[in-house]
N, C-alpha and C positions, 0 to 999 in steps of 0.2 A: 089542788094546787099543781101547777105545772113546773117541772124541773127542767131548767135550762143550763146545760153544761158549759156553754160559752160565757154566760154571766159569771158563773162560779170561777172559771179560769181567770177572767178579768179581775175579779175581786181579790183573788189570791195574789196577783202580781201588784196590786195597788199598794200594800205596805212596803214592798221592795222599792217601788217607784218613788214613794214618799221619802224614804230614807236617802236614796240617791239624790233627790232634789234638795233635801235639807243639807246634806254634806256640800253639795256644789254651791248652794246659796250662802252658807256660812263660811266657806273657805276652809283651807287646810289648817287645822290647829297647830301643826308643827311650824308652818311658815309664819303664822302670826306672832310666834314667840320671838322671831328675829326682827320684827318691826320695832324701831326705837320708840320709846315713850314720847308723847307730845308735851309732857310736862317739862318745863325748864325752871331751873332754880334762879331766882333773882338775886344776883350777887352785887354788892355795892362796889363801885369802882375803887381801886386802890389809889389813894392820893398820897404821893410821896412828898414829904416835907423837906425843906432845905436842912442841911446838916450844919449845926452851929459849931464853930471852932474858935480857938483863941491862939494867938501867937505871943509867946513870952519873949520880950526883947529887953535884955537887962532887967530893970525893975518895972518895966512898962508892960501893959497887956493891951493887945489890939484884937478885937473880936471880928468875926465875919461869918458868912454863910456859904456853904458849898451847894452847888446846884445838884439836884438828884439825877444827874446824867451818869452814863457808864464811866466816864473819866472821873467825875466827882466822887462816885462810890468807890472806885479803885483807889483814889487818893485818900479818902476817909479810912479805908481799910489799912492804910499804912500807919495811921496815927495811933499813939503818940509818935512823933518823929522829931529827931534833932538833926538840923541841917546847918550848913554854913552859908550865909548869904554873902554875895559879893556884887558889887555894882556892875551894871552893864549899860553902857551908853548914856550914863547920867539920866536914865529914864526908869529903870527897873532894877530890882534885886533878883538875882537868879541863884539857884541852888541845884545841885545834883540830887536826883532821887535814886533810891536803892533799886528800883525796877521801873519798867515802862508801864504806862497806863493805857487802858483801852480807849480807843477813839471811836468806837462803834456809835453810829448815829450822830457824830459831831459834824459841824459845818467844816468846809475846806479851810477856813481861817476865821480870824476875829479882829475887831477894831477895839483894842483895849482902852479903857478910861482909867483915871486915877482911882486906885483902890481895887482894881481887878486882880484876881488870882487866876493864873493861867498855866497851862501846860504847853510847852513848845515841843511838839511831837518829833520834828526832825532831830533835835538834840536830846530829847527825853528828859528835859529839866523843868523845874518849877520857875515861874516868873511872877513877881509881885510888883505891880506898877505904882510908882509914886508920882509919875508925870504922865500926861496924855501922850498917846502914841497912835500912829496910823495903822491901817489894816495890815495884818501879817498872815500870809499863807502858812498853814501848819500850826497856827496858834489855836488852842482849844480853851475856851473860858471855863474855869472850874467854879468860880464864885466871885464874891466881892467882900471887901473889908468894910466894916462900919466905922465911921469916925475918922480921926486924924491919922494919916499915914506918914507924917513928918518924922516920927521916931524911926521908921524903917529907912527913910531917905538918908538919915545920918548914921546908920548902923551897917558896918561890915563885920561879920563874925557869926558866932553860933546863935541860933534861936531854937526854941522848942514850940512845935505846933501840936495842939491837943484838940481832941474832939470833946465837945460839951454836950451834944445831943446825938441821938441815934438816927435821926431823920425819919423815924416812924411817928405818926401822929400820936401825941400824948405821952411819949416816953422820953425819959432823960437818962443819961448815963452819969 
């Protein structure tokens, strides 16, 4: 058998070459830890429900729903609330609020209809419409009353506004 020193030298370097090739092919283990996982969790979209309210006027109750908007949520957070309604322009009842509401995401104005509950941002007050009215810049629709608003049309004075539901699906207060 013939002894070839060149072959032996090449065979000794083969394991080192294989290790280098393996590290390069597989990548740096430290850098793979920083790669975000491709798994994503499937979350159900959050569906905000209208917030049910009631307005106590003398011995009458008028119910309604607030929209799940920033202004609607801010108003709901004030409830229960006692305010004094006064007539404005024989169209709406207005009342001062204890604080301003968020108008984030609101349109520049609204065209209220009978039964609308709104926030007039320039004055910072509540407006409840018992007659139809035209577009008003700065008016933010909060929600709508269900049923007859005639009891409000005939009333100037204190009322109590209460929250009947939380606005979260399936929960009541």
